[in-house]
C-alpha positions in Angstrom: -99.0 -28.7 -101.9 -95.8 -27.5 -103.5 -95.0 -28.8 -107.0 -91.4 -30.0 -107.5 -90.3 -30.2 -111.2 -87.1 -32.1 -112.2 -85.9 -30.5 -115.5 -83.6 -33.3 -116.8 -85.8 -36.2 -115.8 -89.0 -34.4 -117.1 -90.8 -35.3 -113.9 -93.2 -33.2 -111.8 -94.4 -34.3 -108.4 -96.4 -32.8 -105.5 -94.6 -32.8 -102.2 -95.7 -31.8 -98.7 -94.5 -28.4 -97.5 -91.4 -28.8 -95.3 -90.2 -31.9 -97.1 -86.5 -32.6 -97.8 -85.6 -32.2 -101.5 -83.2 -35.3 -101.5 -85.7 -37.6 -99.9 -88.5 -36.5 -102.2 -86.3 -36.9 -105.3 -85.4 -40.4 -104.3 -89.1 -41.3 -103.6 -89.9 -40.1 -107.1 -87.1 -42.3 -108.6 -84.8 -39.4 -109.3 -81.1 -40.0 -108.4 -79.8 -36.7 -107.0 -76.3 -38.2 -106.8 -75.2 -37.6 -110.4 -71.4 -37.6 -110.0 -69.1 -35.7 -112.3 -71.2 -34.8 -115.4 -73.2 -38.0 -115.0 -70.1 -40.2 -114.6 -70.3 -42.2 -111.4 -74.0 -41.7 -110.9 -74.6 -45.4 -110.2 -71.8 -45.6 -107.7 -72.7 -42.4 -106.0 -76.3 -43.6 -105.6 -74.9 -46.1 -103.1 -71.7 -44.5 -101.8 -72.8 -41.1 -100.4 -73.3 -39.5 -97.0 -77.0 -40.4 -96.9 -78.2 -36.9 -96.3 -75.6 -35.6 -93.8 -74.2 -32.8 -96.0 -70.7 -34.3 -96.1 -70.2 -35.6 -99.6 -71.6 -33.0 -101.9 -72.7 -35.5 -104.6 -76.4 -34.4 -104.2 -75.8 -30.9 -105.5 -78.6 -29.4 -107.5 -79.2 -26.2 -109.4 -82.5 -24.6 -108.4 -83.7 -23.0 -111.7 -86.9 -21.4 -110.3 -88.3 -21.1 -106.8 -85.0 -20.4 -104.9 -87.1 -18.2 -102.6 -89.0 -21.4 -101.7 -86.0 -23.2 -100.4 -84.7 -23.1 -96.8 -81.7 -20.8 -96.1 -78.2 -22.2 -96.6 -76.7 -23.3 -93.3 -73.0 -23.3 -92.2 -72.5 -27.0 -93.0 -73.8 -26.6 -96.6 -71.9 -23.3 -97.2 -68.7 -24.9 -95.9 -69.1 -28.0 -98.1 -69.7 -26.0 -101.2 -66.8 -23.5 -100.6 -64.0 -25.6 -99.1 -62.6 -28.4 -101.2 -60.6 -29.8 -98.2 -61.8 -31.5 -95.0 -62.8 -29.3 -92.1 -64.1 -30.1 -88.6 -67.6 -29.4 -90.1 -67.1 -31.6 -93.2 -64.7 -34.4 -92.0 -65.1 -36.6 -95.0 -65.0 -33.8 -97.6 -61.8 -34.4 -99.5 -63.5 -33.7 -102.8 -63.0 -30.4 -104.8 -65.8 -31.1 -107.3 -68.7 -29.6 -105.2 -66.6 -26.4 -104.6 -65.7 -26.2 -108.3 -69.3 -26.7 -109.3 -70.4 -23.9 -106.9 -68.3 -21.4 -108.8 -70.5 -19.3 -111.1 -73.7 -20.8 -109.5 -73.4 -19.2 -106.0 -77.0 -18.0 -106.1 -78.7 -21.2 -107.2 -76.4 -24.2 -106.3 -77.6 -26.2 -103.2 -77.1 -29.6 -101.6 -80.5 -31.4 -102.0 -80.0 -33.1 -98.6 -80.0 -29.7 -96.9 -83.0 -28.1 -98.7 -86.4 -27.9 -97.1 -89.1 -27.3 -99.7 -91.5 -24.4 -98.9 -93.1 -23.8 -102.3 -92.9 -24.6 -106.0 -89.5 -25.3 -107.5 -87.8 -26.3 -110.7 -84.6 -28.3 -110.1 -81.7 -29.4 -112.3 -80.1 -32.5 -110.8 -76.4 -33.1 -111.4 -75.6 -29.7 -112.9 -72.7 -30.1 -115.3 -69.2 -28.9 -114.3 -67.3 -27.1 -117.1 -63.7 -28.2 -116.4 -62.5 -26.5 -119.6 -64.4 -23.3 -119.6 -62.7 -19.9 -120.2 -63.1 -18.8 -116.5 -62.2 -22.1 -114.8 -58.5 -21.6 -114.4 -58.5 -17.8 -114.4 
């Protein structure tokens, strides 16, 4: 069975192959809906799209084991790259997932859209650097 390690929470769990990352995190007591740098995590835990790939609050940074994650689909790609609503992401009037995706294109995923196929190390709620030197350039 694959081992899923949550870096910030210092938790390690075994999951069945083919399991959904968001569902397994929630079973383990890990909140994948961290909000903006941790602000709003308790609200996002309740107010989210419940795994439909619409809200972008369950974004995670896969530190190790990206090759063991399912491929990114059109829904996830659109949600992470377009800050405005589209026919694919109708409720997506939130620029934060798109801003968080900048600089993490190879490792950022929505946990609700990831199928686990092997060992992974995951960072939930990766911080968004709003004042970094490359943000507004």
